[in-house]
Each structure stands twice: as structure tokens, then as C-alpha cells.
C-alpha positions as CSV (number, residue, x, y, z in Angstrom):
1,M,44.1,6.0,0.2
2,P,44.5,2.6,-1.4
3,K,43.9,-0.5,0.8
4,L,47.1,-1.9,2.2
5,D,47.9,-5.2,0.6
6,G,50.9,-7.6,0.2
7,T,52.5,-5.3,-2.4
8,H,52.9,-2.5,0.1
9,I,53.9,-4.3,3.2
10,A,57.6,-4.8,2.6
11,A,58.2,-1.1,1.8
12,R,56.3,0.0,4.8
13,L,58.1,-2.4,7.1
14,K,61.5,-1.1,5.8
15,E,60.3,2.5,6.6
16,R,59.3,1.5,10.2
17,I,62.6,-0.4,10.8
18,A,64.6,2.5,9.6
19,K,62.7,4.9,11.9
20,L,63.2,2.6,14.9
21,K,66.9,2.2,14.2
22,N,67.2,6.0,13.9
23,G,65.7,6.4,17.4
24,E,62.4,7.8,16.1
25,E,59.1,6.9,17.8
26,V,56.7,4.6,15.9
27,A,53.1,4.3,17.2
28,A,52.1,0.8,18.3
29,R,49.1,0.9,15.9
30,D,51.4,1.6,13.0
31,L,53.4,-1.5,13.9
32,R,50.3,-3.7,14.4
33,A,48.9,-2.6,11.0
34,L,51.8,-4.2,9.3
35,L,51.9,-7.5,11.2
36,T,49.7,-10.5,10.8
37,D,47.9,-11.9,13.9
38,E,50.6,-14.6,14.3
39,Q,53.4,-12.0,14.2
40,T,51.6,-9.7,16.6
41,A,51.1,-12.7,19.0
42,A,54.8,-13.6,18.7
43,L,55.7,-9.9,19.4
44,E,53.6,-10.0,22.6
45,V,55.2,-13.3,23.7
46,A,58.7,-11.8,23.2
47,K,57.8,-8.8,25.3
48,K,56.5,-11.0,28.1
49,A,59.5,-13.2,28.0
50,Q,61.7,-10.1,28.4
51,Q,59.6,-8.9,31.3
52,E,60.1,-12.3,33.0
53,L,63.8,-12.4,32.3
54,K,64.3,-8.9,33.8
55,K,62.4,-10.0,37.0
56,I,64.5,-13.1,37.4
57,K,68.0,-11.8,36.4
58,R,69.1,-8.4,37.7
59,A,71.8,-6.4,35.9
60,R,73.7,-3.4,37.1
61,T,75.5,-2.4,33.9
62,K,74.8,-2.4,30.1
63,E,77.4,-5.2,29.7
64,E,75.5,-7.4,32.2
65,E,72.2,-6.6,30.5
66,K,73.7,-7.7,27.2
67,A,75.2,-10.9,28.7
68,L,71.9,-11.8,30.3
69,G,70.0,-11.3,27.0
70,W,68.1,-8.2,28.0
71,K,66.5,-6.3,25.1
72,S,64.7,-3.0,25.0
73,I,61.2,-2.7,23.6
74,R,62.7,-1.0,20.6
75,E,65.0,-4.0,19.9
76,I,62.1,-6.4,20.3
77,H,60.1,-4.3,17.8
78,I,63.0,-4.2,15.3
79,E,63.5,-8.0,15.5
80,A,59.7,-8.6,15.0
81,L,59.6,-6.2,12.0
82,E,62.7,-7.7,10.5
83,A,61.2,-11.2,10.7
84,A,57.9,-9.8,9.2
85,L,60.0,-8.1,6.4
86,K,61.6,-11.4,5.5
87,E,58.2,-13.1,5.3
88,A,56.7,-10.2,3.4
89,E,59.5,-10.3,0.8
90,D,59.0,-14.0,0.4
91,D,55.3,-13.5,-0.2
92,E,55.5,-10.3,-2.4
93,L,55.5,-12.1,-5.7
94,D,52.4,-14.0,-4.8
95,A,50.8,-10.7,-3.7
96,W,51.6,-9.0,-7.1
97,E,50.2,-12.0,-8.9
98,K,47.0,-11.9,-6.9
99,R,46.7,-8.2,-7.5
100,L,47.1,-8.7,-11.2
101,R,44.6,-11.6,-11.3
102,N,42.0,-9.4,-9.4
103,A,42.5,-6.6,-11.8
104,E,42.0,-8.9,-14.8
105,I,38.8,-10.3,-13.2
106,R,37.5,-6.8,-12.5
107,Q,38.4,-5.7,-16.0
108,A,36.5,-8.7,-17.5
109,R,33.5,-8.1,-15.2
110,I,33.2,-4.4,-16.1
111,Y,33.7,-5.0,-19.8
112,F,31.2,-7.9,-20.2
113,D,28.6,-6.4,-17.8
114,T,28.6,-3.2,-19.8
115,L,28.6,-5.0,-23.1
116,D,25.6,-7.1,-22.0
117,K,23.7,-4.1,-20.7
118,E,24.3,-2.0,-23.9
119,M,23.4,-4.9,-26.2
120,S,20.2,-5.5,-24.1
121,A,19.3,-1.9,-24.5
122,G,19.4,-2.3,-28.3
123,K,22.8,-0.7,-29.1
124,D,24.9,-2.1,-31.9
125,L,28.0,-4.1,-31.1
126,Y,30.4,-1.3,-32.1
127,K,28.7,1.2,-29.7
128,A,28.4,-1.4,-27.0
129,K,32.2,-2.1,-27.2
130,N,33.0,1.6,-27.1
131,K,30.9,2.1,-24.0
132,A,32.5,-1.0,-22.3
133,N,36.0,0.3,-23.1
134,N,35.1,3.7,-21.9
135,N,34.0,2.2,-18.6
136,L,37.4,0.4,-18.3
137,T,39.1,3.8,-18.8
138,R,37.0,5.3,-16.0
139,A,37.9,2.4,-13.8
140,R,41.6,3.1,-14.6
141,L,42.0,-0.4,-16.2
142,R,43.5,-1.3,-19.6
143,R,41.1,-1.1,-22.5
144,L,40.5,-4.2,-24.6
145,D,40.5,-2.3,-27.9
146,G,44.2,-1.5,-27.6
147,Q,43.7,2.2,-27.3
148,I,45.7,4.0,-24.6
149,A,43.6,6.4,-22.7
150,T,45.2,8.4,-19.9
151,Q,43.8,10.8,-17.3
152,L,45.5,14.1,-17.7
153,S,46.8,15.9,-14.6
154,K,45.9,19.6,-14.1
155,R,49.4,20.5,-15.3
156,D,49.1,18.4,-18.5
157,K,45.7,20.0,-19.2
158,E,47.2,23.5,-18.8
159,I,50.1,22.6,-21.2
160,S,47.6,21.2,-23.7
161,E,45.6,24.4,-23.6
162,I,48.7,26.5,-24.2
163,E,49.7,24.2,-27.1
164,N,46.2,24.6,-28.6
165,D,46.4,28.4,-28.3
166,L,49.8,28.4,-30.0
167,I,48.6,26.2,-32.8
168,K,45.5,28.4,-33.4
169,K,47.7,31.5,-33.4
170,K,50.1,30.0,-35.9
171,Q,47.2,28.9,-38.1
172,N,45.8,32.4,-38.2
173,E,49.2,33.6,-39.5
174,L,49.1,31.2,-42.5
175,N,48.7,32.5,-46.0
176,E,45.9,31.2,-48.3
177,F,48.0,28.5,-49.9
178,E,49.2,27.2,-46.5
179,K,45.6,27.2,-45.2
180,E,44.5,25.2,-48.2
181,Q,47.3,22.6,-47.7
182,L,46.4,22.3,-44.0
183,K,42.7,21.7,-44.9
184,L,43.6,19.0,-47.4
185,S,45.9,17.3,-44.8
186,K,43.1,17.3,-42.2
187,E,40.6,15.8,-44.8
188,H,43.1,13.2,-45.8
189,N,43.8,12.1,-42.1
190,L,40.0,12.0,-41.4
191,A,39.4,9.8,-44.5
192,I,42.1,7.4,-43.3
193,K,40.5,7.2,-39.8
194,K,37.1,6.4,-41.4
195,M,38.6,3.7,-43.5
196,K,40.2,2.1,-40.4
197,V,36.9,2.2,-38.5
198,K,35.1,0.7,-41.4
199,N,37.6,-2.1,-41.8
200,A,37.7,-2.9,-38.0
């Protein structure tokens, strides 16, 4: 599970507020996990203030409770979470920018550490760059060579296998002229790839 950061807080707070407003129970630890130390302290102060208010001013009906400013623990939690949500929404852009900056730093560190290691081991620059970009792919970061490499899901792999089987089956059904044309097409594409690599 990814570590909770500022990019997750607002969405989680909205979920907890919705649960509380719907009358569902939310564990205290789930609330505290989303609040800063200052917000948690303010929540505790609000609870104590309500306890003191209820000791001083007695109410017999719901209307009297409302008039005296009584609040349930659920209402106190909702108010605290709504205040935290406003703060989280204000800070969300900064959190995304920080996350992006950290990813760029991590990307540069992985790339240049791998490049240095490979060059020190006597590999040529082309192979060292390939290895560095492969390490970026493994770390699920954007490659610096512009290639897009994605991790296939189990379903995508199964579909790819089915496609390959269908292609092989169709190729086996080709006549000699069609097989010759296919072979020439593959050779042509391979020659173009080699030229691109050579000119890169």
C-alpha cells in the first residue's frame, strides 16, 4: 500500500465525512491518521469544551441542547474533518508539486547512478544508457530515451498470447508468394530499425 501523502488526504477525508454523515462508525485511529498533530489537538480541545459545557448547562430536550450549543462526538468529528478537508484542499497543489519533484529527483538518481556504474564497469555509452533506462522502467518511472514501456497486466499478457497464436495460425495458412512478401516486409522493417539505432 502506498504511503499516505498530501495527494491522498482530501479524498480520504471526504470518505470519512460521508461515512459519519450517513451514521456509519469510523474508528478513532482512522480519523487520527488523516489529521495533523495540531488538528488532533484542536479536536481534543473541542471534545473537552463540550464535556465542560454539558456539566455546566443542563438540557432536557433536543431543542434546549441545540440552543445551549451542545454537540455530539459525531458532530465534533465532522467539524474537525471538514476544517481539515479545507486545509488539505488548499495544500493539495503543493503536495502534487512535491510528489512530482521527488519523482524527478529519484528518476535522475537512478539514471545517473546506473549510468556511472555501467560506465565504470567498462560498458559503452549506448549499453549503459539502455541499462539506466531499463532501471527506470523497473522503478515505474518515465524513461529518458523517450520510449514508453508499460508493465502488462495478467489479462493483457493473455490477450497478447492469443493474438500471437492467431497471427501464427494465419501465417501458416499463407501461400508461398504471401510468405515471401511477409519475409521481405520484416527484413525492410528490421533494416529501418538498424538505421535509426545507427543514426541515434
